[in-house]
C-alpha positions in Angstrom: 0.0 0.0 0.0 2.8 2.4 0.9 4.8 1.4 -2.2 1.8 2.2 -4.5 1.4 5.6 -2.8 5.1 6.5 -3.4 4.7 5.7 -7.1 1.7 7.9 -7.4 3.5 10.9 -5.8 6.5 10.3 -8.0 4.4 10.3 -11.2 2.5 13.4 -10.0 5.8 15.2 -9.4 7.0 14.3 -12.9 3.8 15.4 -14.6 3.8 18.7 -12.7 7.4 19.3 -13.6 6.8 18.6 -17.3 3.8 20.9 -17.3 5.8 23.7 -15.6 8.6 23.3 -18.2 6.2 23.4 -21.1 4.5 26.5 -19.7 7.9 28.2 -19.2 8.9 27.4 -22.8 5.6 28.7 -24.1 5.9 31.8 -21.9 9.5 32.6 -23.0 8.6 32.0 -26.7 5.5 34.1 -26.5 7.0 37.1 -24.6 8.6 38.4 -27.8 5.2 38.7 -29.3 4.0 40.8 -26.3 6.9 43.2 -26.3 6.3 46.8 -27.2 7.8 48.3 -30.3 7.5 48.3 -34.1 9.1 46.4 -37.0 11.6 48.2 -39.4 13.5 47.0 -42.3 17.0 47.9 -43.7 18.9 46.6 -46.7 22.7 46.1 -46.9 24.8 45.9 -50.0 27.6 44.1 -48.3 28.3 40.9 -46.3 26.5 40.6 -43.0 28.8 37.9 -41.7 28.6 37.9 -37.9 25.1 39.3 -37.7 22.6 36.9 -36.2 18.9 36.8 -35.3 18.5 38.5 -31.8 21.6 40.6 -32.4 21.4 44.0 -30.7 20.2 47.1 -32.4 21.7 50.3 -31.0 21.0 54.0 -31.5 24.2 55.9 -30.7 25.3 53.2 -28.3 21.9 52.7 -26.6 20.1 49.3 -26.9 16.7 50.0 -28.5 15.8 46.6 -30.1 17.0 43.4 -31.8 17.2 41.7 -35.1 14.2 39.5 -36.0 15.0 38.2 -39.5 18.0 38.1 -41.9 17.1 37.1 -45.5 17.8 37.8 -49.1 16.0 40.8 -50.5 13.4 40.4 -53.3 15.9 41.8 -55.9 18.2 38.9 -55.1 21.1 41.4 -54.6 20.7 43.1 -51.3 20.4 41.5 -47.8 17.2 42.2 -45.9 17.3 42.7 -42.1 14.1 43.1 -40.1 14.5 44.8 -36.8 12.1 45.3 -33.9 12.7 48.6 -32.2 11.3 49.1 -28.7 10.9 52.8 -29.0 7.5 54.3 -29.4 7.0 56.3 -32.6 10.7 56.0 -33.6 11.4 58.4 -36.5 13.5 57.1 -39.4 14.0 60.5 -40.9 17.7 61.4 -41.1 18.7 58.0 -39.6 20.9 55.4 -41.3 21.8 51.8 -40.2 25.3 50.5 -40.2 27.0 47.2 -39.3 29.5 47.5 -36.5 31.8 45.1 -34.7 31.3 44.3 -31.0 34.9 44.3 -29.9 37.2 41.6 -31.3 34.7 38.8 -30.9 33.5 39.0 -34.5 29.9 39.5 -33.4 28.2 42.2 -35.5 25.3 44.4 -34.4 23.3 47.1 -36.2 24.1 50.7 -35.2 21.7 53.5 -36.0 22.9 57.0 -36.2 22.1 60.4 -37.7 23.4 60.9 -41.2 25.9 63.7 -42.0 25.6 66.0 -45.1 27.1 64.2 -48.1 27.1 60.8 -46.6 26.1 57.9 -49.0 23.1 55.9 -48.0 21.2 53.0 -49.6 17.5 52.5 -50.0 15.9 49.6 -52.0 14.7 50.3 -55.5 12.4 48.2 -57.6 10.4 46.6 -54.7 8.4 47.7 -51.7 8.9 46.6 -48.1 5.9 46.0 -45.8 7.8 47.8 -43.0 9.2 51.3 -42.7 12.7 51.3 -44.3 15.7 52.7 -42.6 18.5 53.6 -45.2 21.8 51.8 -44.7 25.3 53.2 -44.8 28.6 51.4 -45.6 30.2 49.9 -42.6 33.7 51.0 -41.4 35.1 47.7 -42.8 33.7 48.3 -46.2 34.9 51.9 -46.2 38.4 50.7 -45.3 38.2 48.0 -48.0 37.1 50.6 -50.6 40.0 52.8 -49.6 42.5 50.0 -49.9 41.0 49.1 -53.4 41.4 52.7 -54.5 45.0 52.7 -53.3 45.8 49.4 -55.1 44.1 50.8 -58.2 46.3 53.9 -58.1 49.4 51.8 -57.6 48.5 49.7 -60.6 48.2 52.9 -62.7 51.7 54.0 -61.8 54.3 53.1 -64.5 56.9 51.6 -62.2 58.9 50.1 -65.0 59.0 53.5 -66.8 60.1 55.2 -63.7 62.8 52.6 -63.1 64.1 52.9 -66.7 64.2 56.7 -66.4 66.1 56.4 -63.1 68.6 54.1 -64.8 69.0 56.5 -67.7 69.5 59.5 -65.3 72.0 57.6 -63.2 74.0 56.6 -66.3 73.9 60.2 -67.6 75.2 61.5 -64.3 77.9 58.8 -64.2 79.1 59.7 -67.7 79.1 63.4 -66.9 81.1 62.9 -63.7 83.7 60.7 -65.3 83.7 62.4 -68.7 86.1 64.9 -70.3 83.8 67.9 -69.6 84.1 67.4 -65.9 87.8 67.1 -66.2 87.9 70.5 -68.0 85.7 72.0 -65.4 88.0 70.8 -62.6 91.0 72.1 -64.5 89.4 75.5 -64.9 88.5 75.5 -61.3 92.1 74.9 -60.4 93.2 77.8 -62.6 90.6 80.0 -61.1 91.8 79.1 -57.6 95.4 80.1 -58.5 94.2 83.4 -60.1 92.1 84.1 -57.0 95.1 83.5 -54.7 97.3 85.8 -56.8 94.5 88.5 -56.8 94.2 88.1 -53.1 97.9 88.7 -52.6 97.7 91.9 -54.8 94.8 93.2 -52.8 96.7 92.5 -49.6 99.7 94.5 -50.9 97.4 97.4 -52.0 95.8 97.4 -48.6 99.2 97.5 -46.9 100.3 100.5 -49.0 97.0 102.3 -48.4 96.3 102.6 -52.1 92.9 101.0 -51.8 91.8 103.5 -49.2 92.9 106.4 -51.4 91.1 105.0 -54.4 87.9 104.5 -52.3 88.2 108.0 -50.8 88.7 109.5 -54.2 85.8 107.6 -55.6 83.6 108.9 -52.7 84.8 112.4 -53.3 84.1 112.1 -57.0 80.6 110.8 -56.3 79.9 113.7 -53.9 81.2 116.3 -56.5 79.1 114.7 -59.2 76.0 114.8 -57.0 76.6 118.4 -56.1 77.2 119.3 -59.8 74.0 117.5 -60.9 72.1 119.3 -58.2 73.5 122.7 -59.2 72.8 122.0 -62.9 69.3 120.9 -62.0 68.7 124.1 -60.0 70.1 126.3 -62.8 67.9 124.5 -65.4 64.9 124.9 -63.2 65.8 128.5 -62.6 66.1 129.3 -66.3 63.1 131.1 -67.7 63.5 130.1 -71.3 60.1 131.4 -72.4 60.8 134.8 -71.0 64.3 135.1 -72.3 63.5 133.8 -75.8 61.9 137.1 -76.8 65.0 139.1 -75.6 67.6 137.2 -77.6 67.5 139.6 -80.5 67.9 142.7 -78.3 70.7 141.0 -76.4 72.6 140.2 -79.7 72.2 143.8 -80.9 73.3 145.3 -77.6 76.3 142.9 -77.5 77.4 144.0 -81.0 77.4 147.7 -80.0 79.2 147.0 -76.7 81.8 144.9 -78.6 82.7 147.8 -80.9 83.0 150.2 -77.9 85.1 147.6 -76.1 87.4 147.1 -79.0 88.0 150.9 -79.2 88.7 151.0 -75.4 90.9 148.0 -75.8 93.1 149.8 -78.4 93.5 152.8 -76.1 94.4 150.5 -73.2 96.9 148.6 -75.2 98.6 151.9 -76.2 98.7 153.0 -72.6 100.2 149.6 -71.6 102.8 150.0 -74.2 103.9 153.4 -72.9 103.9 152.1 -69.3 106.1 149.2 -70.4 108.6 151.6 -72.1 108.7 153.7 -69.0 109.2 150.7 -66.8 111.9 149.4 -69.0 113.7 152.7 -68.9 113.4 152.8 -65.1 114.8 149.3 -64.8 117.8 150.2 -67.0 118.5 153.3 -64.9 118.3 151.4 -61.6 120.6 148.7 -63.0 123.2 151.4 -63.9 122.8 153.4 -60.7 120.8 151.7 -57.9 121.3 154.6 -55.5 119.4 156.8 -57.8 116.2 155.1 -56.4 116.9 156.9 -53.1 119.0 160.0 -53.8 117.7 161.1 -57.2 115.3 163.9 -57.6 111.8 163.2 -58.9 111.2 163.9 -62.6 109.5 167.1 -63.6 105.9 166.9 -64.1 104.6 167.4 -67.6 
């Protein structure tokens, strides 16, 4: 009797445990359907490796929802990601979705952020989504990959062989110039110039010792000063000349000069005759003094005319 009762209690315990487990599974599975929020869709034109269902959806680092579905888009080119965002009346205007890595684990989540002016975003074309669409933006990994591809493309466009050939030609030309006859002539000319420079230096030192250089420099300075003074004087005289006023008096001046010249010639003749007489008298006086020097003191003055 006691053994049958124990079997009953054991069976009852097992049944109650199974019922509780089933209820828990049903409850946990159904809770997602009772959560608040709305469904949104976004489409990526890149690999979503690392993104899983129930991955976190963040808005500027804040958890606001989770991923509900990952599938191929109707155009068979893009990847469709359905998200449930637990924010009432969430506005998709000016917002873009981007794939981001969660540390170094390789797990990817969806990051929502405001777009910047000029940023490239992607929206599906050719089909309609039953949910509000949030445009997608390239992930950081894709941007880095695109930059690397651009760098590789630019490297391929560089003519490395042409540059190498040109460097070889330039090196060869330089080598030929350095070891050629022209360089030898240049070095010889430099040697001669060095000798001439040394000789010139010695001459300059000798001139400096004799003071010739100082005299030449001082003479040059004086000449420059005199030239400047002469130029200034000539400039003043030219500016002081009144050519317009004197032009009308040139005729009168020539006529007056002619008359004065005749008078001057007449006076000059008289003066020459007077000088001749004075010279004769002086010569006679000198002869007399030569013959009798005491006559200069003891002689009587001549009678006046």
